[in-house]
N, C-alpha and C positions, 0 to 999 in steps of 0.2 A: 422620223422619217425621212427620207431622200427628198427634197424637191429638185425638180428638174422645169425649169421653165420651159412652154412651150410654143411660145409667140415669135421667138424667131425662125420660121419654117413657111418655105415657098409654097405651100398650097393654099396660107393666109393670101387674101388679095390684096393685104396693106404690103407685106412682109415682099414677097412676089414682085411690089413695085418698087421698094427701097433697092432689092437683090439687085431687078435688069435697068436701077438707075444709076447703081454705084450711089447710094445716098450714104455716105458718113455719118453725116452728123445722126439722120434719123435711125440706123443701125446703134449707132451709140446710142440716142438715148432708148432705144429699147432694150440694150442688153442690162443696161444704168438701170432703168425703174425694175426689171424684174430681180436684177441683185436688190437692191432696194425691198423691195416685197415681200424677199426673202425668200428666191432661188438658191439652192445652193451650189444648182450647175445650172448651164443655160442649153437648150437646146440650138445647131445649129442646122438646118437639110436647108440645102441652098437649089433645091430639084425643082426646075421650072417648069422642065418636061419641055420645053421650044427649042433649044440648044441643043449642041453637041456633047460629047464624055468633057471632053476638050473646055466647054464652055462651063457648066460643072465644073469642072478642077481649080479652072481662074478664079468662080465666084467664091470656092469654098474657099481660095486660098487670100482673096482678099476681106470674105466676110471674118475668117479669122485672125487675121493678122492688123486690123481694122479695129475688132471689138477688143484685143489683146493690147490695145494702144492705150487703154485706158479704165479697161473694168481688169479685176485681179478674179474673177468668180469663173472656176476651171469652166469647161466648154464638154458637151456631146457631141461627137461629132454623128452628125449623121446622114447616111447616103445606105442608097443598095448596090452600090458601086462600090470594089474594093478599089479599085483608083480613085474615086473621089477622097475615100477615105483615109490611105495614105499623103494624097497630099493635105488633108485639113490635117491630121496627125505631124509632118513631119512642118506644119507653119508653128504650130504652140510652141514649135522646139526645143521639148521637154517639160513642158510646162503643163501644170493638172489636167485629164482630158479624161473621158470615156470613150470606148467606140460604138457606136449605134449603128449595126449589129451584121450579126451571124446568123444564117438560119441553118440546119439538121441537110445540106445540100451536099454533095463531095466537094466540087469544084469551089464554090463558095467559102467554103469547111478552109482549104488547106491554101488560099487566098488570104483570112481575113483573121481565122487565129493566130499565122505570125503574129501579123502587124502586132496583138495583144502583145505577144512574148515577147518580139524586139527590142517594143517599146516601154516596154513594162505596167500596161497600162490595163485598166478593166475593164467589160465587155458586156453590152449588152447580146445575149443568145434567145433568139428567137423559137417557139415551142411550134416549127413550119419545117418540113420539108419542098424537096422539087416538087411532089404534087397540091401542095400549097399547105391551109392551116385545117388541120384536121379535127372532127368534127365533136370527138368524143374526148375524154379524159384519158384515154389510156394511149391514143395516138399523139396527142399530144406531147406525154413523158417520154414515147420512146425518141419522138423525136430532141428530147431535152438528153435523155441518154448517150444518144451517137454523139452531141455536139461534147458533153460529159467526157465522152471517152477518146475524142482526138486533146480536148482540151489539156488534157492528166496527160496525152501522148507526149505535149508540145512540153509539158513540165508548166501550164499554168496549174496554179493552185484554184479551186472552185469557189474561194472567198472574192476571189478577183472576179465570178461571171454574174450577173445578172439576167436569172432567164426573165424571159417575158412569157406568158403563159397566152399573150392576145386576149382583146377584149373585140370582142364582134356585137354589133349590135344587135339586143333585145327583138328591137322590132322587126327584125328579118329572122328571128329564130327564140322566140322568148325566152330555151332551156341556156341559149348560152349565157347568160349573165353567170347559172350554178357552176356548168362548166368549169369559167376559166375561176370560179372560187374553191373547187374543189381541187382544180392542178393547181393553184398556191400550196394548199394545204400537203399536195402529192408530194410536191418539188420542195418543200420545207422538210417533209418526212425522209426522203431520199437522198437530199442534198442538203444535210444540214449546214454546211457551211457557205453555202451560196447563199447569193439575194434574191428577192423577186424584185420586178417593177412591173407595171401595166401606163400605154394610154391610156389615163380614164377617160374623155370623153365619148372615147368610141361606143358606149356600152349605150348613148343617150340616140346616137344619131337617128334622122327620123322621127322624134318622138316629142308631143312639148313638155316644157317644162325641164329644159333639159339640164338644167344646172338643181333642180331636185333630186334626180335620179342618180346624177353624179355624186352626189354628198351622200346618198342613203348604198349608194355600191364599196365608196373609199369608205364608207364605215365597215362594209360586212367583209371589203377584203384587207385591212387593215388586221382584221381580228384573226381573220386565214392567213394571215403569216403574210403581210406586204410590206415591202422594206423601203422601197422606192416607186415614185409615180413622177410622169411626165405630166404636169398640169398647167393652168393657166393660176402663173402666182397673184394677179390682178383682182382676181374673185374673191375678197376676201372670207366670204363666208366656206367660202371653202376651201381656203385656208387655216379659218377658225375649225371647221369638221378635221381637218389634221388633227390639232391641236388635241378638241373634243375623244378623236376616235382613242387615238395614241392613252389618253387615262383610260376609255373605256376597257380597253382590250392589255390593261394591267402593265402600256408599255413606257410607261412615261412616269419614271423615282420620286414619291411621293407627290408628286402633281406638280412638278417645278416647274415642266414649258408649259404647263396648264393657265397656272398661275400666274410666271412670269408676264407672257404672252395678253391677258385678259387686265394684269394691273397695267402694264404697258400702256392698253387703250384708251382705260379709265382716266 
């Protein structure tokens, strides 16, 4: 499974300070450590919510340029603002990355999908529209279908699309975990060449023993067809859970990844 490290995100207090103070040393340390912990991509979200669009663009350019000075791990350029996404992509200067993200809203689609085509990079597609996140599997699939149609119109193969069924906290609606799992199943059924991705930690928001809930849900999601997750790569138990779930779901041929990981630990 593809692991996207979640730690460079301005919603995290420590990362917010790093971004605001332009602390190159701390930013590089956070990027390097995530890569060493097993992240295949490093998410970069610099939206502090305090400055202007121009401030966020400058922050994205600074973060991307700083990280790629010393870290070769691909980046996940993360913003709800197409202009910020474009700035991050251009700062990559052709190096591997993922766009995070686009949603099933006309203006957003027409701004973000061409970026993926023009720069030939994969894109995360959120199962939501201009009204927000649908509460049902059917509503989320309608959003996915709209995004798929626009991607195909622009000549983007669904192999380059990571559909995010979206994870809502079960603390607010206990049925939302099941909705997400069934949406993953439907995405894999209807868009067989596409990939699936989730931001895992949302599932446990507002509840105690969050790590236990996250691991249990990760097992279920991998069995349902999950291909990638934005998670904390520093959580050793969570990283172990990825290897365990892939074995049990029949996705680790001859148990090689599992065996290699745990022999290395020993």
